[in-house]
LUMLOVO-714130 format. One record per residue: residue number from 0; x negated, y negated, z of N, C-alpha, C in turn. Coordinates in pm, 1 decimal. Layout:
REM LUMLOVO-714130
   i      n_u      n_v      n_w     ca_u     ca_v     ca_w      c_u      c_v      c_w
 NUM        X        Y        Z        X        Y        Z        X        Y        Z
...
This chain:
REM LUMLOVO-714130
   i      n_u      n_v      n_w     ca_u     ca_v     ca_w      c_u      c_v      c_w
   0   3186.0    546.0   2322.9   3065.8    472.1   2358.7   2985.2    440.6   2232.7
   1   2940.8    318.4   2222.7   2862.7    274.0   2107.8   2721.2    332.5   2112.8
   2   2668.4    367.4   1996.8   2531.9    419.5   1989.3   2432.0    306.6   2011.3
   3   2320.7    342.0   2072.3   2210.8    248.8   2094.1   2096.2    287.3   2001.6
   4   2035.9    188.4   1938.8   1916.8    212.2   1857.0   1795.2    213.4   1947.4
   5   1712.8    315.4   1933.0   1591.1    329.8   2012.5   1470.6    348.4   1921.9
   6   1355.3    318.1   1979.4   1228.9    362.1   1922.5   1161.4    446.2   2029.3
   7   1120.0    565.0   1990.3   1039.7    650.2   2078.1    894.5    628.2   2038.3
   8    817.1    576.2   2131.2    673.6    559.9   2110.3    607.8    682.1   2173.1
   9    552.2    767.6   2089.3    495.4    894.1   2133.4    345.1    879.2   2152.9
  10    296.9    931.6   2263.3    155.0    922.7   2297.3     80.9   1043.3   2240.4
  11    -36.7   1019.4   2187.1   -129.2   1124.2   2142.2    -76.1   1204.0   2023.0
  12     -8.0   1135.9   1932.2     35.6   1199.7   1807.8    -61.4   1156.8   1697.6
  13   -110.4   1253.7   1624.8   -203.7   1233.2   1514.0   -334.3   1168.7   1557.7
  14   -378.7   1206.7   1677.3   -512.6   1173.8   1726.4   -567.6   1297.4   1795.9
  15   -697.8   1307.0   1800.8   -760.6   1417.9   1872.7   -723.6   1555.5   1822.1
  16   -698.6   1569.0   1693.2   -666.7   1698.7   1635.3   -521.3   1742.0   1651.7
  17   -438.1   1656.1   1705.9   -296.1   1687.8   1723.8   -215.9   1627.5   1609.0
  18   -218.6   1693.2   1497.1   -152.5   1642.6   1377.6     -8.3   1691.9   1371.9
  19     81.7   1596.9   1356.9    223.7   1628.3   1344.1    277.1   1544.7   1228.4
  20    333.8   1610.3   1129.5    388.4   1539.6   1013.5    516.2   1465.7   1051.7
  21    539.7   1353.8    985.2    660.0   1275.2   1012.8    787.9   1354.1    986.4
  22    789.6   1436.6    881.3    910.7   1513.5    854.7    936.7   1614.5    966.3
  23    831.1   1669.1   1026.2    847.9   1759.5   1139.5    903.4   1684.2   1261.0
  24    852.4   1564.7   1286.7    905.6   1483.4   1396.6   1053.6   1454.0   1376.5
  25   1090.6   1416.2   1254.9   1232.6   1387.1   1227.6   1318.9   1509.5   1255.4
  26   1274.9   1627.1   1210.1   1351.4   1749.9   1232.9   1367.1   1780.0   1381.4
  27   1261.3   1759.6   1458.7   1267.3   1786.1   1602.2   1364.4   1691.0   1672.6
  28   1367.5   1566.2   1630.1   1461.8   1469.9   1688.8   1604.3   1498.8   1643.5
  29   1621.8   1535.0   1517.3   1755.6   1567.4   1467.8   1812.8   1689.7   1539.1
  30   1726.0   1782.4   1578.7   1771.6   1902.1   1650.5   1830.0   1866.7   1787.5
  31   1801.9   1747.2   1836.5   1858.3   1699.3   1963.0   1990.1   1624.5   1940.9
  32   2044.2   1633.4   1820.4   2168.4   1564.7   1783.0   2156.3   1413.3   1790.5
  33   2040.4   1362.6   1756.4   2019.7   1218.6   1746.8   2050.6   1177.3   1604.0
  34   2101.7   1057.3   1587.1   2149.3   1012.2   1456.6   2051.6    916.3   1390.2
  35   2059.0    911.6   1256.8   1982.8    817.3   1175.0   1834.6    815.8   1213.1
  36   1777.0    934.4   1223.2   1637.5    948.3   1264.5   1545.8    907.6   1149.1
  37   1447.9    823.9   1183.0   1347.6    781.0   1085.7   1213.8    771.1   1158.6
  38   1107.0    777.1   1083.6    973.9    758.4   1140.6    909.0    638.6   1073.9
  39    812.1    582.9   1142.4    741.0    466.7   1089.3    592.8    486.4   1111.5
  40    517.7    488.5   1005.9    375.3    521.1    999.4    345.8    646.0   1082.3
  41    231.3    702.8   1065.4    202.0    834.5   1123.7    135.6    825.4   1260.2
  42    186.4    736.7   1345.8    125.8    725.4   1478.8    225.2    752.9   1590.3
  43    334.4    820.4   1557.8    428.8    859.7   1660.8    531.5    754.5   1696.1
  44    592.8    695.4   1595.3    701.4    599.3   1614.9    826.3    658.3   1551.3
  45    925.9    691.9   1633.9   1047.3    753.9   1582.9   1165.7    665.0   1618.8
  46   1239.7    626.7   1517.5   1355.3    539.1   1532.6   1479.8    626.2   1522.3
  47   1577.5    603.0   1610.8   1698.6    683.9   1607.3   1810.4    613.5   1682.8
  48   1929.7    668.8   1672.2   2045.4    621.0   1746.4   2094.8    732.8   1836.5
  49   2144.8    693.0   1953.8   2197.0    790.6   2048.6   2309.1    728.1   2129.7
  50   2402.6    812.8   2167.6   2510.0    771.0   2256.4   2481.4    813.3   2400.8
  51   2363.4    861.4   2426.6   2326.3    904.2   2562.4   2339.1    787.3   2659.1
  52   2384.4    817.7   2778.1   2404.0    713.3   2879.0   2274.7    678.9   2952.4
  53   2182.0    772.0   2958.2   2058.9    751.6   3034.2   1936.9    764.3   2943.8
  54   1863.9    654.6   2930.0   1740.8    658.3   2850.6   1637.1    748.8   2916.7
  55   1632.8    751.8   3048.6   1537.8    838.6   3121.0   1562.8    985.7   3088.7
  56   1689.1   1025.8   3093.3   1722.3   1165.6   3062.9   1691.7   1196.5   2917.1
  57   1714.5   1100.4   2831.4   1684.4   1118.2   2689.8   1533.8   1132.9   2667.9
  58   1453.5   1051.2   2735.6   1306.6   1065.9   2728.0   1265.4   1207.1   2769.7
  59   1320.1   1253.8   2880.2   1285.3   1386.4   2931.3   1325.0   1495.8   2831.7
  60   1442.3   1483.0   2770.5   1487.3   1582.7   2672.3   1395.8   1584.2   2550.5
  61   1354.8   1466.3   2505.4   1263.5   1457.7   2390.9   1129.6   1521.4   2426.4
  62   1078.2   1491.5   2545.0    950.2   1549.0   2586.4    956.2   1700.9   2593.0
  63   1065.6   1756.0   2647.4   1081.7   1902.3   2652.9   1085.7   1961.4   2511.6
  64   1160.5   1897.0   2423.3   1173.0   1943.8   2285.2   1035.8   1944.5   2215.9
  65    962.3   1836.4   2230.6    832.3   1826.0   2164.2    731.5   1923.9   2222.8
  66    728.6   1937.3   2354.4    634.9   2031.5   2415.1    666.3   2174.7   2372.3
  67    794.9   2209.3   2370.3    832.6   2343.8   2328.5    794.3   2373.6   2184.5
  68    810.6   2275.9   2097.1    783.7   2297.7   1954.7    636.5   2281.3   1919.5
  69    568.0   2188.8   1986.0    429.5   2157.3   1948.1    325.7   2224.9   2036.5
  70    366.4   2265.3   2156.2    274.1   2334.4   2244.4    186.3   2242.9   2328.7
  71    215.2   2115.3   2331.9    142.3   2022.8   2417.5    234.8   1910.8   2462.2
  72    198.1   1848.6   2573.4    279.5   1741.8   2630.9    267.9   1617.0   2544.7
  73    382.7   1557.3   2514.8    387.5   1432.7   2439.3    464.9   1331.3   2523.1
  74    391.0   1244.4   2594.5    459.1   1140.4   2671.1    540.8   1055.5   2575.3
  75    664.8   1030.7   2614.6    759.1    958.0   2530.8    804.9    832.3   2603.9
  76    793.4    719.3   2536.9    832.8    591.2   2595.4    940.5    530.4   2507.0
  77   1065.8    531.8   2555.3   1177.9    478.2   2478.0   1197.5    330.7   2508.1
  78   1227.8    256.6   2401.0   1271.2    118.5   2415.6   1385.7     97.7   2318.0
  79   1490.8     32.4   2366.0   1601.2     -2.1   2276.5   1554.5   -114.2   2184.5
  80   1627.5   -136.3   2076.5   1589.9   -245.6   1987.0   1602.9   -380.3   2056.8
  81   1698.3   -392.5   2147.6   1711.5   -516.6   2223.7   1586.6   -538.8   2308.6
  82   1539.6   -435.0   2376.8   1417.5   -446.2   2456.1   1297.6   -476.2   2366.9
  83   1291.6   -410.3   2251.5   1178.9   -429.8   2160.6   1174.7   -573.3   2107.8
  84   1290.0   -630.2   2080.6   1295.4   -769.6   2035.8   1244.2   -862.9   2144.8
  85   1277.5   -834.2   2270.3   1226.7   -915.5   2381.2   1075.5   -902.1   2394.1
  86   1024.7   -782.1   2375.3    880.0   -758.6   2381.5    809.5   -836.3   2271.0
  87    864.2   -830.7   2150.3    802.1   -899.7   2036.3    805.2  -1050.8   2053.2
  88    907.2  -1102.6   2119.1    919.8  -1247.3   2136.4    842.1  -1300.5   2257.2
  89    802.1  -1212.6   2346.3    736.2  -1253.5   2469.7    598.8  -1314.7   2439.8
  90    566.5  -1421.2   2509.3    437.4  -1488.9   2494.6    353.4  -1462.4   2619.5
  91    276.7  -1354.8   2621.2    201.8  -1321.6   2742.3     81.7  -1413.1   2769.0
  92     32.6  -1479.7   2666.4    -87.5  -1562.0   2681.1    -65.8  -1700.1   2619.8
  93     29.6  -1776.3   2670.0     59.3  -1905.2   2606.4    -55.4  -2006.2   2616.4
  94   -145.3  -1986.6   2710.8   -257.1  -2078.7   2731.4   -377.0  -2050.5   2640.7
  95   -372.1  -1942.0   2565.8   -487.0  -1903.8   2483.0   -461.2  -1943.3   2338.6
  96   -554.1  -2018.1   2282.2   -545.9  -2058.5   2141.6   -600.6  -1943.4   2057.7
  97   -524.6  -1896.8   1958.0   -573.4  -1786.4   1874.5   -702.6  -1824.1   1802.4
  98   -789.3  -1726.4   1791.3   -914.9  -1747.2   1717.9   -887.1  -1742.5   1568.4
  99   -968.9  -1812.8   1489.7   -948.6  -1811.6   1344.4   -959.2  -1671.2   1284.3
 100  -1044.0  -1586.3   1343.5  -1059.9  -1451.4   1289.3   -959.4  -1353.7   1348.7
 101   -865.5  -1405.6   1426.3   -755.2  -1322.7   1473.2   -776.4  -1261.4   1608.9
 102   -829.8  -1142.6   1612.7   -826.7  -1064.1   1734.1   -704.1   -974.7   1726.5
 103   -675.5   -905.6   1834.0   -563.0   -811.6   1834.3   -481.2   -827.3   1961.0
 104   -350.5   -821.5   1944.9   -259.9   -817.1   2059.5   -193.9   -680.6   2059.0
 105   -221.5   -603.6   2163.5   -165.4   -470.9   2177.9    -61.7   -472.0   2288.4
 106     34.2   -382.3   2276.0    134.1   -363.8   2380.3    123.6   -219.7   2427.1
 107    102.0   -203.1   2557.6     98.8    -70.9   2618.2    233.6    -41.9   2680.9
 108    295.4     66.7   2639.9    426.3    105.8   2692.1    405.5    201.9   2808.9
 109    460.1    165.0   2924.1    448.7    246.8   3044.8    585.9    301.5   3081.5
 110    586.3    404.6   3162.3    712.3    466.5   3203.7    786.6    379.9   3305.5
 111    713.9    325.4   3401.9    776.8    253.4   3512.6    732.5    108.0   3515.0
 112    811.4     22.5   3578.1    770.4   -117.4   3592.2    641.0   -129.3   3673.3
 113    566.5   -230.8   3644.0    438.8   -253.5   3709.7    457.9   -285.6   3857.5
 114    367.6   -235.5   3936.5    361.4   -268.9   4078.4    256.9   -379.0   4096.4
 115    255.1   -446.0   4210.5    149.8   -546.2   4234.4      9.1   -486.9   4223.2
 116     -9.5   -362.2   4268.9   -141.9   -298.7   4256.9   -181.4   -281.2   4110.7
 117    -86.5   -242.7   4029.4   -114.3   -225.0   3886.8   -147.9   -359.8   3822.8
 118    -75.0   -462.2   3859.6   -103.5   -596.8   3807.1   -243.9   -641.3   3846.6
 119   -283.7   -613.3   3971.5   -418.4   -648.4   4017.5   -524.8   -570.2   3940.3
 120   -498.5   -441.3   3916.4   -593.7   -359.0   3841.4   -610.3   -412.0   3699.7
 121   -500.9   -453.9   3637.1   -509.9   -510.6   3501.6   -590.6   -639.9   3503.9
 122   -565.1   -724.1   3601.2   -637.9   -851.1   3610.5   -787.3   -828.5   3630.9
 123   -823.4   -720.9   3701.0   -965.1   -693.4   3726.7  -1041.2   -655.0   3600.0
 124   -971.2   -615.8   3494.9  -1035.8   -575.8   3369.6  -1057.5   -692.6   3273.6
 125  -1000.9   -807.5   3304.9  -1010.6   -922.2   3213.8  -1154.9   -971.3   3202.6
 126  -1186.1  -1022.0   3083.8  -1319.8  -1074.8   3057.7  -1307.8  -1187.0   2955.2
 127  -1421.8  -1235.7   2908.9  -1418.5  -1338.6   2805.4  -1372.5  -1282.1   2671.5
 128  -1369.8  -1149.8   2657.7  -1325.4  -1084.9   2534.3  -1183.8  -1031.5   2547.1
 129  -1151.2   -976.7   2662.4  -1024.0   -908.3   2682.2   -941.8   -976.4   2791.0
 130   -815.0   -994.7   2760.5   -720.2  -1051.7   2856.5   -604.8   -953.5   2867.9
 131   -565.9   -918.5   2990.6   -454.7   -826.7   3012.2   -349.8   -893.1   3098.5
 132   -224.8   -863.9   3066.4   -111.3   -920.3   3139.5     -3.0   -813.6   3144.3
 133     55.3   -794.8   3262.0    160.4   -695.3   3278.9    293.3   -766.5   3302.5
 134    395.8   -720.5   3233.5    531.1   -771.8   3252.9    627.5   -655.2   3237.6
 135    698.1   -624.1   3343.5    793.3   -513.9   3338.0    723.5   -381.2   3315.7
 136    764.9   -311.1   3209.6    705.0   -181.1   3176.3    604.2   -192.9   3062.7
 137    557.7   -314.4   3035.6    462.1   -334.5   2926.1    333.0   -398.8   2976.6
 138    225.1   -355.6   2917.7     94.9   -417.4   2936.9     60.4   -487.0   2805.8
 139     32.2   -614.8   2813.2     -8.7   -690.7   2694.8   -159.7   -707.5   2702.6
 140   -226.9   -671.0   2594.9   -372.9   -670.3   2593.0   -419.2   -750.9   2472.9
 141   -478.9   -865.1   2500.7   -535.1   -949.4   2396.3   -683.9   -922.3   2388.5
 142   -727.1   -869.6   2277.0   -869.4   -849.6   2249.9   -909.4   -960.3   2152.6
 143   -995.2  -1048.9   2197.8  -1029.3  -1167.0   2118.6  -1123.9  -1136.7   2002.5
 144  -1172.2  -1016.0   1993.1  -1258.6   -975.9   1882.4  -1195.0   -855.4   1814.7
 145  -1273.2   -783.8   1740.1  -1224.8   -657.6   1683.2  -1214.2   -554.9   1796.1
 146  -1119.0   -464.9   1783.9  -1099.8   -365.6   1889.9  -1223.0   -279.5   1912.7
 147  -1301.1   -256.9   1808.8  -1421.6   -176.1   1828.3  -1530.4   -253.1   1903.6
 148  -1504.5   -380.4   1933.0  -1600.0   -460.7   2009.6  -1550.2   -490.4   2150.7
 149  -1436.8   -433.1   2188.3  -1382.9   -457.4   2321.9  -1477.6   -404.0   2428.1
 150  -1468.0   -462.6   2545.0  -1550.2   -416.5   2657.1  -1476.5   -313.1   2740.8
 151  -1349.7   -289.6   2709.9  -1271.5   -191.9   2785.7  -1198.6    -96.9   2690.7
 152  -1256.4     17.7   2667.5  -1188.5    115.8   2582.4  -1053.1    154.5   2642.2
 153   -961.3    196.6   2556.2   -824.9    228.8   2598.1   -816.3    326.2   2713.6
 154   -899.6    427.1   2714.6   -898.5    523.7   2824.2   -930.3    459.2   2957.8
 155  -1014.4    356.2   2954.9  -1049.7    286.6   3078.4   -929.6    212.1   3135.0
 156   -845.5    157.8   3047.5   -726.9     86.0   3093.2   -635.1    182.4   3167.6
 157   -606.0    296.3   3107.6   -518.3    394.2   3173.1   -576.6    442.2   3305.1
 158   -706.5    465.4   3307.4   -770.5    512.9   3430.3   -761.8    407.2   3539.7
 159   -790.2    282.7   3505.6   -785.7    174.8   3605.0   -643.2    151.4   3655.5
 160   -545.3    163.2   3567.4   -406.4    137.5   3606.3   -340.2    260.5   3667.0
 161   -403.2    375.7   3651.1   -350.4    502.9   3702.0   -209.8    531.0   3650.6
 162   -191.0    505.9   3521.8    -62.9    535.9   3459.8    -85.0    570.9   3313.0
 163     -7.0    666.2   3264.7    -14.4    701.1   3122.1     62.4    596.7   3043.0
 164      9.1    562.9   2928.1     77.8    469.3   2839.5     37.3    500.5   2696.9
 165    111.8    444.5   2606.5     72.6    448.1   2466.7     76.3    305.3   2416.5
 166    -17.7    271.1   2330.3    -27.2    132.4   2284.5      3.7    121.5   2135.7
 167     58.1      5.3   2100.2     82.6    -28.5   1961.3     42.6   -173.9   1940.5
 168     -3.9   -203.0   1821.9    -33.5   -340.1   1784.6     98.7   -415.1   1773.4
 169    101.1   -539.7   1814.9    224.2   -619.3   1807.8    275.6   -628.4   1664.4
 170    185.3   -624.1   1567.2    228.9   -628.2   1426.8    310.6   -505.4   1390.3
 171    274.6   -389.3   1443.0    352.7   -267.3   1419.6    492.5   -281.8   1478.5
 172    500.2   -335.9   1599.1    630.3   -356.6   1663.9    716.3   -450.6   1580.8
 173    658.4   -558.0   1533.6    734.8   -654.3   1452.9    777.7   -594.0   1319.6
 174    694.6   -508.6   1262.7    731.1   -443.3   1137.0    845.4   -344.1   1158.3
 175    845.1   -273.1   1270.1    956.3   -182.4   1302.1   1085.3   -261.8   1314.5
 176   1079.7   -371.6   1388.2   1199.0   -455.1   1404.6   1249.4   -509.1   1270.9
 177   1157.1   -553.3   1185.9   1196.3   -609.4   1055.7   1261.1   -501.9    967.3
 178   1208.7   -381.7    973.6   1259.6   -275.6    885.1   1384.8   -207.3    939.4
 179   1393.2   -186.4   1070.6   1500.6   -105.7   1126.6   1587.6   -179.5   1226.7
 180   1561.4   -302.8   1253.7   1619.6   -373.6   1366.7   1762.9   -413.8   1362.2
 181   1848.2   -336.1   1303.8   1991.3   -366.7   1304.5   2063.5   -270.9   1395.1
 182   2144.3   -325.2   1485.5   2225.4   -238.7   1572.7   2330.2   -167.7   1487.7
 183   2363.7    -44.4   1523.2   2467.2     27.1   1446.8   2602.5    -37.9   1467.0
 184   2689.2    -19.7   1370.4   2823.1    -79.5   1382.7   2917.9     14.1   1455.3
């Protein structure tokens, strides 16, 4: 079986006093017999290859490993490089013209695909500053200003959607793909 390249997006790493060094993360993933383990910036992005047949079982194994070693729950959201490329290419807001000063496009990684209720909850949070769109297991969040000026702090999004997620800026996702985005031979 051919190995699949994954990125593990870890929630609550290096925030709120939960400091974990990248070399420690690599060691914990390598202990699971994962190959070509690398980390990208210190926000809980771990790139690796695995021959595991089930991404769900692999997520669960990683979560058990991290909780056992770190002493706290670390929600893990796996995406293959193929999935990540689709996420990076997706245009969630084709009708919105980018502002000259930018703004931010964030991607929230969820465990399960969105339900209609979750989609409605995301739509209820939209404003003239923030636009949210759900597709599959991702929440796309366009903040038309600086993130510190948003009207919906990240915790409010999770509470309204009633699901745990971890978010990354689309630029981080594109940088991961540019640096590591080659399937193994």
